[in-house]
C-alpha positions as CSV (number, residue, x, y, z in Angstrom):
1,M,-51.3,-8.8,-17.9
2,S,-50.6,-6.4,-14.8
3,G,-46.8,-6.9,-15.3
4,N,-47.0,-5.8,-18.9
5,Y,-48.7,-2.5,-17.7
6,G,-46.2,-1.8,-14.8
7,T,-43.5,-2.1,-17.2
8,Q,-45.4,-0.1,-19.9
9,V,-45.8,2.6,-17.1
10,I,-42.2,2.9,-16.1
11,E,-40.7,3.0,-19.5
12,S,-43.1,6.2,-20.1
13,V,-42.0,7.6,-17.0
14,A,-38.4,7.3,-18.1
15,V,-39.1,8.3,-21.5
16,R,-40.9,11.4,-20.2
17,R,-37.9,12.0,-17.6
18,R,-35.5,12.1,-20.3
19,R,-37.5,14.5,-22.3
20,L,-37.5,16.8,-19.8
21,R,-34.2,16.7,-18.8
22,E,-33.3,17.3,-22.8
23,A,-35.7,20.2,-22.5
24,W,-34.3,21.9,-19.6
25,L,-30.5,21.3,-20.7
26,F,-30.8,22.0,-24.3
27,G,-34.2,24.4,-24.6
28,A,-35.8,25.1,-27.7
29,E,-32.8,23.1,-29.5
30,R,-33.1,20.0,-27.8
31,A,-34.3,18.2,-31.5
32,R,-30.8,19.2,-32.5
33,N,-29.2,18.0,-29.6
34,T,-29.6,15.3,-27.5
35,L,-28.1,14.0,-24.0
36,T,-27.1,10.1,-24.4
37,E,-27.3,7.8,-21.1
38,Q,-23.7,7.3,-21.9
39,T,-22.6,11.0,-21.1
40,G,-24.0,10.4,-17.6
41,K,-22.3,7.3,-17.2
42,V,-18.7,8.5,-18.5
43,F,-19.1,11.8,-16.4
44,A,-19.8,9.8,-13.2
45,S,-16.7,7.5,-14.0
46,V,-14.1,10.6,-14.3
47,M,-15.6,11.8,-10.9
48,I,-14.9,8.7,-9.4
49,G,-11.6,8.2,-10.4
50,A,-10.8,11.7,-9.4
51,V,-11.9,11.0,-5.9
52,A,-10.1,7.8,-6.1
53,C,-7.0,9.8,-7.2
54,A,-7.3,12.4,-4.6
55,G,-7.8,10.0,-1.4
56,C,-4.7,7.8,-2.6
57,A,-2.8,11.1,-2.7
58,G,-4.1,12.0,0.6
59,V,-3.3,8.7,2.3
60,S,-0.1,8.7,0.7
61,Y,1.1,12.7,2.1
62,F,-0.7,11.4,6.0
63,K,1.7,8.1,5.7
64,T,4.6,10.5,4.6
65,S,3.9,13.2,7.6
66,M,3.0,10.2,9.7
67,A,6.8,8.6,9.2
68,K,8.8,12.0,9.3
69,E,6.9,12.5,12.4
70,N,7.9,9.3,14.0
71,E,11.4,10.0,12.7
72,K,11.7,13.0,14.6
73,N,10.7,11.4,17.8
74,Q,13.0,8.5,17.5
75,Q,16.3,10.5,16.9
76,P,18.1,10.8,20.7
77,V,18.6,13.9,21.9
78,P,22.1,15.2,21.7
79,T,23.6,16.2,25.2
80,A,25.4,19.0,26.4
81,T,28.9,18.7,25.8
82,T,31.6,21.4,26.4
83,S,33.5,22.5,23.0
84,G,37.0,22.3,24.3
85,P,39.1,19.5,26.1
86,V,38.1,18.7,29.2
87,S,40.2,20.1,32.3
88,P,40.3,18.0,35.6
89,S,38.7,20.2,38.3
90,P,41.2,21.1,40.8
91,S,40.9,19.2,43.8
92,K,40.9,20.5,47.2
93,R,43.7,19.6,49.4
């Protein structure tokens, strides 16, 4: 029977917390407006989805910027060349 009493206590605490939360959120009009448990789950799901999207966008940006940086580093550095035709240097006789 002690297990049954424990279940009753847990359920009564859950009911009390829900009533307190609704009283805090809605004040005197809490009888007309009730906050369902599903609302919290939907909000949490939306937030998790937003964080996942932001994480994917951040990873994509990081990979793109690293690829551009690697392209810059791998391009050969042009050497100095003359703009006109090369004339032979005068040789000493």
